[in-house]
N, C-alpha and C positions, 0 to 999 in steps of 0.2 A: 484570372480565376474568378474574382467576384462577378465580372460580367457574365461569364459562362454559367455561374451558379444562379444568377438572377434570371437568365434566359430559361433555365430548366425549371425554375420554381414560379409557377403562375401565381400572381397576386401574393408574392413573397411567402408562399406556402411550400414547405419541404416535406413531401410524403416519404414513407419508409423506403420505397424502391429508389428514389432519387438520393436520399441520404446514404444508402448503402453503396450506390455507384460512386458517389463523390468521395466517400471514405476510401474505397479501393484506389481511386485515382490519386487522391492526395497522398495516401500512404506510399504509392509507387513513386510519385514525384519526390517525396521526402527522402526516399532511399537513393535518389540521385542528387542529394544535398540541396534540393529546393525547399524553401520554407514559405509558409502561408500563415497569415493572421486573419482568421475569419470572425473575430470577435468585435471588430471595430465598425460594423455596419449599424451604427446607432440611429441613423436617420430613418432607415427602413429595415428594421430587424426582421430576420426570418421567423416564420411561425411554424410550429410543429404540432402534430396531432396529439391530443390527450385521450385518456381512457374514455371520457364522456363524448368523444367524437367532436370536440371543439378545437379550434386553432388558437394557439397561444404563443407568446414570445418565450424564448429560452429561459429568461431570468425567473419566470413564474412556474417553471416545470422541474420536477425531480425525475431522475432516471434510475434504473436498476442495473447499472454497469457491474460486471463481474470483476473489475479490477480492484485490487486491495485498497487503493486510496479512496474508493467510493463506498466502502463498507458502511460507514455511518449514514451516508445518503440513502442507501438501500433500506436501512432500518427506518428512516423517516418516510421513504416512499411507501412502505407497507401500511402506514396509517394515514397518509395524505389523502385529501379529497380527490375524486376522479379528475376534477378540473385542473389539478396540479400534478398529475402523474402522466408521464410519457406513455403513449399507447403501446400495448404489448406487441403490436405488429412491427415495431422497430426491433430488428435483431441486433445482436451485439455490434456488428460493423456499423449499422445505422446509429446505434446509441453512441458509439465512439465519435461519429461525425457530429451528432448533436452536442456532445461535450466540447468539441472543437469550436462550435459556434457560440457557446455560452461563455460569457465573461466570468460569472461567479454565481454559485448556487445561492438563492435567496430564500432561506428558510430559518430565520433566527428564532430565538426562544419564544418571543411573544406570538409569532405565527404558529409555532408548534402547539402552544397552549390553546390558542383559538381553535385549531383543528381538533385537538383532543377533547375539549369540552363539548364539541358539536357531534361527536361520534355516537352512533346508535347501534351499529352492527357488531356482532361478537368477534369476528376475525380481526377487525381493526382495533378493538379494545385489547385483545391479546397482543397485537403488534405494539400497542402503546406500552403495555407492561414489559414487553421485551426491550423496548427502548429505555424504559426506566431502569432496567437491570444492566444494560450494556451500552447505552448511547453516550456520545461525547458530551451532550448537554443534559444528561439525565438529572444531575443535581439541581440545576437551575429550573428545569421543567417541573420536577417533582415539587419543588418549593412553591411554585405558582399554581399548581393544580391540586395540591393537598387539601382534602376536605371539601372539594367542589364537585358538583354534578355527580356523575356515576362513579367517580373516583372515591367519593365519600363512603361508598358502600363496600369498598374492598376490605376483606377480613381474611383471616387464615382459612376460613371455610368456603371462601368464594370459589365458585365453579371456574371463574376466569384463571385461577391459579393452579388448576388441576394438571395442566400440561407442563408446569415448571418443576425443576428439581428443587429439593429442599433449600439448598444454599441460595438459589435465585429467589425463591419465595421469601426467605428471610430478608434478603436485600431489598426487594420491592416493598415489603411491609414496613421496613425501617425507613424507607424513603418517603412513603406516603402517609404514615400515621405517627402520632406522638408515641413515645416509648411506653408511657403508662397505658395507653389504649391497646398497644400490642400485647403487653404483659397480661392485661385483663382478658383479652380475647383468647389467649392461649390457655389461661387457667380455666376459663368457662367451657372450653371445648373438651367434652368428656372423652372423646376418642383419641385425644392427643396424649401420648406417653413420652416422658422425657427419658432418654436412654443415656446413662452415665457410665457405661462400661469403659474401662481403661483400655487403650489400644495395645495390641501385642507388639512389642519392640523386638525386632530381630537383630542379631549381631553376628559379626564374623562370617564364617562360611554359610550359615543359614541365611543371612541377609544377601550375600552374593548369589546364592542359589535361587532365592526368591526373585531377585532382579533379573537373573538369567531366564527364569521360566516366564516372567512377565514379558520380557522383551521378545522371546520366541513366539509368544502368543499375540501380542499387540504391537510389536515394534514396527512392523511394516506399515501399519495404519498411521502411527504417529510420525514415522519418517516421511510418509507421503504428504501429510499435513504440513510438516516443516518445509519440505522441499517446494511445495506450492508457494510458500511465502518467500522462499530464499532465492530461487532462480527465475529470471524473466522468461516468460513463455516464448517470446519471439526470437530468442537467441539460442543457437544450438550449442551443445557441449561436445566439441570435437578436439579434445586435447591430444589425442593420439594421431590426428590427421597430419600428414606431411605436406598437404597441398595448401590449405587455407584455414589455419586455426587461430588467427590473430584476434578475431572478434570474441572467441570463447575465452582466450587467455586474458584479454583486456577487461572483459566482464568480471572474471574471477579476481583479477588484481583490483578492479574498482570496488568490488564488494569487500575485499580485504582492507582497502583504505578506509572504507566507511565504518569499520569496526571501532575506529577511534572515537566515534560519536557516543557520548554517554547517554544512557537511557533511551536509545533509539532501538526500534524493533526491526526484525528482518524485513517485514513487509514494507516498512518505510524506505529501506535501502532499495528494495525492488521497485517501489513506487517512483523513486527518483530516476532509476534507470528506464522504467517504462515511459516516464515523461520525456526524458532525453531522446529515447528511441522514437517516440511519436513525433517529435519535432525534427528528427533527422540529425540531431546533435550527437547522439551516441554512435551513429554511423561514422561521424568524423573522428570521435575519440578512439574507436575500435579498429578503424581501417586505414587511417591516414597518419603517417609518420610526420610529426611537425618539422623534422629536418627537411622533408621534401615539400611540404606545403603548410608553412606556419600561418599563412593568412587564413586558411580554412579554420584553424583553431581560434584565431582572433575574432573571426566572424561569429563563432558560437558565443563568445563573451558579449559581443555587440548585440546580437539578437536576443540573448537572454536578458540583458539589461534593459533593452527597449520594450520587451514584452511584459514587464511588470506594470501592474495597474494600481491596486490598493495595498498589496503586501508583497514581500520578497519570498516567493514560493521556492521552497527547498534551498534557501540561501546557505544554510549550514552545510549542505551536501555539495553545493557549488564551490565552497571553499577548497574542495579537493582538486580544483582545476590545475594548479601548478604541479601537484603530485601526479595526476593523471598524465600531464604533459611530459613529466620526467620519465614515467614508465613507458609511454609511447615512444619517446625519443630513444631510449636505450632498451627497447622491447626485447630484442634478441638476447641481450646479456641477462636480464632478469628472468626470462623464461628458462634459459640454460641453467641458471643457478638453482631454480626450483626443481628442474628435472634431475639434477645430480645431487640433491640434498641428502638422499638416502645413502650416499657414499661417505658421509661424515659420521663421526661418533659425537656424543654429547659434548665432549670437551672442545670440539672444533666448531661449535655453532654460535659462540658468543658474538663474533663479528662477521658472521656469514654474509649478511646483507650490506656489509661495508667492504666491497671487494678491493678497494684501493688501499685499505689498511690490513687486509687479510694476507698473512705471510704465505699461505698455501696458494694464493693467486699470483704471487710475485713472478713476473716473467711469463705468465700464461697468455698475455694479450687480452685477458678479460678485464675490462675497465668500465665502470659506471659509477655515478654518484651514489652515496649511501642511501638506503631506504629503511634502515632499521627503525627509526622513530616514526616514519610514515605508516608502517604496518603495525606499529605498537607491539612488536614481538617482545615477549618476556620469557626468554629461555631460562631453564633452571641453571643455577650456578654449576660450573664444572666440578666433577667429583673425581 
């Protein structure tokens, strides 16, 4: 693969059309359980086109991938100089290939501060304030740019803040100015009125009715936002299929196992699955029974361990490997248990995922190791 890639990239330059073709090719091969590491070409790294029509190495370029794990990079991309932004001519497949070739994004706090203080145009200034409100490094960045350059002119009346909601405005102002400065600015602004009305608190049936009306009005939108974070795009949901639904069920079981991680968000769980899927490893988890090919599972561990460079990416999620192995090994049993769970009443759910200890399963032939603690179920006490 490296030789083929070098042959297609004259002078080590990877244009958008070549990047897209190779992403399709690599993705197809990974679905056949082939794996590739394209980040080790350190002697002659590939160059990609930037917004200012220059060729640069991947470590100096930010991309605007639509995957959840790149959300913060997209915020940085919005105010980065054109020489550090991947050209817009790279579509999402080409962007995905760019990410494969990049070892690690290089945009630390000191670099962001340098970019911010050199900005002159309005859109990038607004993008900076958006990062101050929502970015992962917002605290460190705000501390280093506070009172400097154009940032020193930020006040409650600034035109730059006109597009932000009040809560975001307050957050930005608190980050960029001393508290006494903020208080004085608000007091000096004649058009600002402080509203101190007490909120209306609904109770009982009135509260339930208000929630019901709100959900009927806005529920579909919020559900779609949550669903976009929850379920990986590349994996179908075919739980009713009688032909091939193993990938769908294993993904659902995998997400269930990840709920045991404290303070983790749904998009992080999906990000882990997207990473595994991109490497071809989730294909192993979701389609291969370790009873039939245990070596394929061990190969995933080997490749994951050898792919780490500076940090253990998603190591907390990879700790689920033995649990995923167990689910895949007794897949048919666990799937059956979930399909018939509605046939139980509440008093019979306490040991439902411990089939070997479940008296209702005795003599049924249904036998699998317990998974109650793995899924962290907390059923109500029987009544």
